[in-house]
N, C-alpha and C positions, 0 to 999 in steps of 0.2 A: 528741634526739627525731628520728625519721625521719618526714618528711612523705610524704603520699600522692603516688604517681607519676601518678595519673590513669589513664583507660581505655587499653587496649593500642592502639586505633585512634589516640588522640591522641599516644601516644608513638612509634608506629611507622608512619609513613605508607606504608612499603613493605609492611607487613603488610596494611594496608587495601587497597591495590591488588591484592595477591595474593588477598585474600578475595573482593573484587568479581569478580575474574577467574574464580574458581572458581564463584561463584554464577551468573555469566553462562553458564559452560560447562554447568553442570547444567541450566540452564533451556533451553539449546538442543540438548540430547541428542535424538537421533531418536526420534520417537514412532511409528515404523513398527510396525503391528500384526502380530502373529504369525498364521500361517495357521491357519484353523479351518474346520469344517464350516459349512454354511448353517444359520442359526438357524431360519428359516421352514420350516414344512411345508406342502405344498399341500393343498387341500381334497379334491381327487379324485386319480385316477390320473395325470391329465395336468395340467401347469401351465396356468392360464387367464390370459392376458395381455391387458390393455386398454391401447391406445395412444391418447392424447388429443391431437390437433392443437390447440394453443392458439389462442384467439380465434376469429374467423369471423363472417360476416355483417356487421353494422355495426360490430363490434368489430375494428378493423384491427390492433391491437396497435402496436408501434413502427413508425414511418414514416421514421426518420432515414436520411439519405444515400440517398434514393430507394428504400429497402426497404419492403416491406409484409409485416409479420411473419405475418399470417394465412395468406398464400400460402406463405411459407417454411416454416412449421410443417407444412403439408399435404404439401409435397414430402418433407420429412424423414421424416414419419409414414408415408407410403406406402412409401418405401424401407425403413424399418424393419419395416413389416408384411410386405412381400414377402420380405425376407431371413429373418425369423423363420419365415415359412411353409415355408421350405426345411428346417427341422429336424423331427426325428421326435417324435411323441407330445406335441404342444403345440397349444393352441387360441389363436388370436390374433384380436382384434377392434379396430376403430377406433370411437371415440365418434361421429365424423362423417365422412362421405365427400364431403360437398358444403359449399359456402360458405354455411353457415347460422348464425344465432344460436343459442347454446346456453348456458343458465345452468350455473353450477358444480354445483349440486345435481342437475341433469338428467345431467350427465356422470358423477357418482358413482353416481346411481341406475342408469344404464345398466350400469355396471361391476358393480353388486350384482346386476342382473337376469341376468347371464351367469355369476354365481358367481366373479367374478374373484379371482385371488390377488394381483395387483399392478396399479396403475394408474400409468402413466408419462405425464406431461404434458409435451409438447414445446414449447420456447420459444426465442427469441433475445432478447438483452438490449440495453439502452441506459441510459445514466445521465443525470441532470439536468445535471450539469456537463460531461458528455462527456469525462471524465478517466479513467474506469474501463475496464479491459480484462481479458479472460480469461474462463474457463469456471468455473461453479459449479453446485451442485445443492442444492436445498432439501428437507428432510425433516421428519418430525414430531419434536417434542422429547420425545415420551412413549413409553416402552417399552410393548410390544415393538416398535412401529413404528420407533422411532429406530434400534434395532439392525439391523432389516431394511434400512432406508434407507442406513445407514452401509455395510453390506457391499456393497450394489449400487453406492453412490456411488463407492467405491474402484475398482470395475471401469469405471464410466462415465468417470471422470477420467483414469485411467492412460493410455489411448491418445491422448487429446487432448494431454497433456503430451508424449508421445513425438512427436507431429506438430509441436510447438513452441508450442502455446497455453499461456498463462500460467494458473495455477490459482488460483482464489479460494476453493476449499475446499468442504467438505460442512457445511452450516449449517442452523440452526433460527432461527425468529423467533416471538415470542409477542405476542398482543394485550394490551391493558391489563388485561383480565379473566383473563389467564393461559392462554387457549386458543391453539392454533396460529394464527398470523397469516394464512397463505394459505388461501383458501376451499377449493380443490380438495383440499388435504391434510386440512383439517378435516372437510369433507363425507365424504371417503372413510373416514377413521378412525371417523366416526359410524356407518358401515356395516361396520365391522370389516375394512377393506381398506387395506393400506399403500399410500401414494402418494408420488411424488417429482416435483418440478419440475426438468426438465433445461434449464439455460440454457447454450447451446452457446458463445456468444461475444457480444461487444458490437459491434453493427453500426455504432455511431456512432463507433468509434475506428479510426484508421488502422492501428494495430498488428494489429487483428483482421480487417480488411477482406479480406485475401487468403484467409481461410478461408470466406468466406460470400458471395462476390460472384457466383458462377455456380451454375447448377442442379446441376452435377456435384459442387460442394462440398457443397451441401445433401444430396444423395443419399449422399455419403460419411458425413456425420454419421449418417444414418439407419442405414446398414450397420454402423457402429461401435457405435451404440446396441444394435442387435440382437445383436451379438457379446457385448456386456456383459451383456445379459439372459440369453443362452445360457450364459455362464459362471456367472452367479448361480444359475440353476436347474439347472445340470449337464446341459444338453441335448446331444444328439449329432445329427449329420446324415450320412446316407449320401450325399446329393447333394453336400454340401460336403466330405465326407471329413474331419470333425472330430468329436471326442468330448470333451466337457467333463464327463462323469460323474465324480464324485469330486473335482472341482475345488475347491481350498482357497481360502476367502475370508478377508477380514480378521477379526481377533478382535473380538467385540462381545458384548453381553449382552442377554438378553430382559428382564432385571429392572431394569436401570439404563441411563440414557442415556450415550452416549460423551461424556466431558467436553469434547473438542475441538470437538464440534458445537454446544454450548450457547453462546448469545449472551453475549459479554463486552463490557460497556459501559465498562470501565475502559481508559484509554489505555496505551500502552507505558510500562514502568517506567523505562527509562533511554534517554536520547538525548543524546549528547555529541559535540561538534566539538573537534578538537585540531589546531591549526595545524602543518603539517609543513614547507612551504617555499613560496616564491614566486619568480617571475622577472619583474621589472618591465619587462624589455626585450621580453618575449613575451606577457605578460599571463596566464601560467599560475599558478594558485593551487591548492595541494594541501593537503587535510585528511585526517586519519584519523577516521573515523566509528565510534563505539561505541554500540550500542543493544541493548536486550533487552525482551521482553515475556514475563513468566513464566506467562501464561495462554493466549496464542495466538500463532501465527507472525506475523512481519512481512511485509507484502505490498509496500508502496510506500514511496517517499520523494519529497519535492519540496524545493526550496530557494528562498530569496529572496536577491537581491544588493542590495536596497534597504531592509533592516531590517524586512521583512514587509509592505511596501506591495503588492507583486506577487510571484507565485511561479511557478516553472517548471511545465511539465506534469509529471504524476506519472511516476516511473520505477519499473520493477520492482526490488524489493529484491534485491541480489545473493544468489544461491543460494537464493532463496525456494522452498519446496516445501510447499504447503498439505496435501498427503497425508501427509508424514512429519512435519510440524510444524517443519522445520528451516530455517535461514536463516543467513547470515554475520552473526555478532555484531560483527565488525570488518571494515571495508573502506576502501579508499582512494577519495577523491573528488577528481577533478581538474576544476577550473572554469576556463573561459576568460573573463578580465575585459576588458571593452572599454576601449580607451585613452580617457583623459579622465574616468574614474570612480574614485571611492574607495568600494569596496564594503563593505557592512555584511551579513555573511552569517548566515543562519539556516537550519536544516534541520528538516524535520518527518518523523517516522516514523509510518507507518499500520499498524495490525494487521488481522487477519482480518475484523473487523467495522467497518473504516474509522474507528476511533477513532485520534486522533493525539496525539503529544507533540512539543513544540517544544524544540529544542536551545538551548544557550547561544549568545550572539552573538559574532561576531568582527568587529571593526572594523579595517579596514586603516589602518595608520599614515600612509599617504600616498597620493596619486593615482597611477594607472597612466598613464604617458605614453610612448608608443612608436609607431613608424611614422609620425612627423610630419616627415620630411624635406622640406625646402623644394624647391619646383619650380624648376628652372633655366630661364631664358628664353633661347632660342637666337636670336641675331641676328648678321648678317654683320659689322656695324660695332659695335665696343665702345661708341661713343657712343650709338648707337641703343638698345643693350641697357640702358645706364644710364638713358636717358630713359624707355624703356618701363617700367623697374623703378619709376621715380619716379612716373609717371603712373598705373600700375595700382593699383586699389583693393586693400586688404589682403584676403587670402583668409580664409575662416572658420577654417582651421587656424592661420594666423598670429595670429589674434585669441585663439584658445582658449589657446595656449601661455602668453602672458603672463598671461592671466586666471587659469589654474590655478596658475601659479607664484606669482602675487601672493597667491592664497588660502593657499597653503602658507606663504608668507613672513608673512602677516598672523597665521596661527596660531602660528608661532614667536615673533613679536613679542608677541602676547597672552600666551603662556606666560611669556616673559621678564619682562614687566611684572607679571604676577601674582606671580612669584617675588620681584621687588623689593619689591612691596607687602607681602608676608608678612614679608620681612626687616625692612622699616621698622616694621611693627607690633610685631615681637619686640623690636627695639631700643628702642622707646617704652616697652614693658611693663617691660623691664629697668631703663630710666632712672627710671621712676616708682617701681619697687620700691626703688631706691637712695635716692631722695629720701625716701621713707617711712621707710626704715631709718635715715637720717641724722637725720631729725626726731625719731624715737623716742629715738635715742642722745643727742641734745642735751637733751631733756626730763629724761632720767634724770640727767645730769650736773648740771643746775640743782638738781634735788631734793636731790642728795647735798651740794651746796654749802650749801644753806640749812640743812641738818641740822648 
């Protein structure tokens, strides 16, 4: 009779590795949209565009690193307005031209009063933890506005990536009742106007600082925003000598939301650390990182060297591109380990919506000890050198070496004692079994003699 051989995965580990590789490859295939015409039709003969400088009045917006968002958005919005005004056959408006308070419904109502085709809300970003960096755009989750926002969002983000900014994607967010989360998007949609929130960069992160520190930087953002709008609406300008009529946009639908824009609260599906090599003389520790998210691209990673007590600042995930949905599913991670430490390494992978998955843990088998050469004492007389060496207090480095060495030795002694204890227990068990066996044998013999 032939027994069951079990599942293929259990019998063939190589097949399982091959299967997992194929799954990851399919999950990371480019999501680049095919070119398509603009979904949205304008209400009149000319596109009507409303630019909304975010915040204003008592609402300062973010003030991190000495910035004042309400002033930044006004500079960018004015530059965007001036650039768009150079195009033919277009009407452009600003929701506010002064530093005044303005409610979100007032901004949307103004857009409705001029029969706007699109409302663009200008903003700059900051995060509570000050770890995030990059540009993103928020749009409605509901068709047809989702499709309109997605087609514009691709044009908004592409030039920012070309300049070197990291991309955080084209996103949606919902309230607990299922409505769009952001008020300006919600209020505009209630008046049948598509709207988008343009978050150009994070002013509180050093990586983005070079893009927003001067007025010229803010003006450049405005001009690039204007070009994105011109491409979206297919505008042309005799002054600028450009013609975007017939410009092809990203593929989207009026009847269903683009899946990649919908919020995904599930963490990445795979995050694995595999030890590659280490050099105890230099402190270089190398891993191969494998990760995948089958619903959204990976954006960041961070790592811990102390078992999760503290983590490094977030790093950009290699080859991450939120527009195409692509990222490196395998990359090499090199870590510099400080001398005198025994690292316990964990890595976390973050997706488009900042959900994270923690990897397996790697515990170093020993301490890293390097660069601890003893300092020589120079003296003209050898006797004086010996005397000074005897009288000098031990340096911290001299104290650390035996301390760390003793720890390693203690671990080795503990392991050896544990091994001896296990062996002793096994011997005792065998001895007891022999005694029981002999006792049973004697009883059987006595019974036979009596018979």
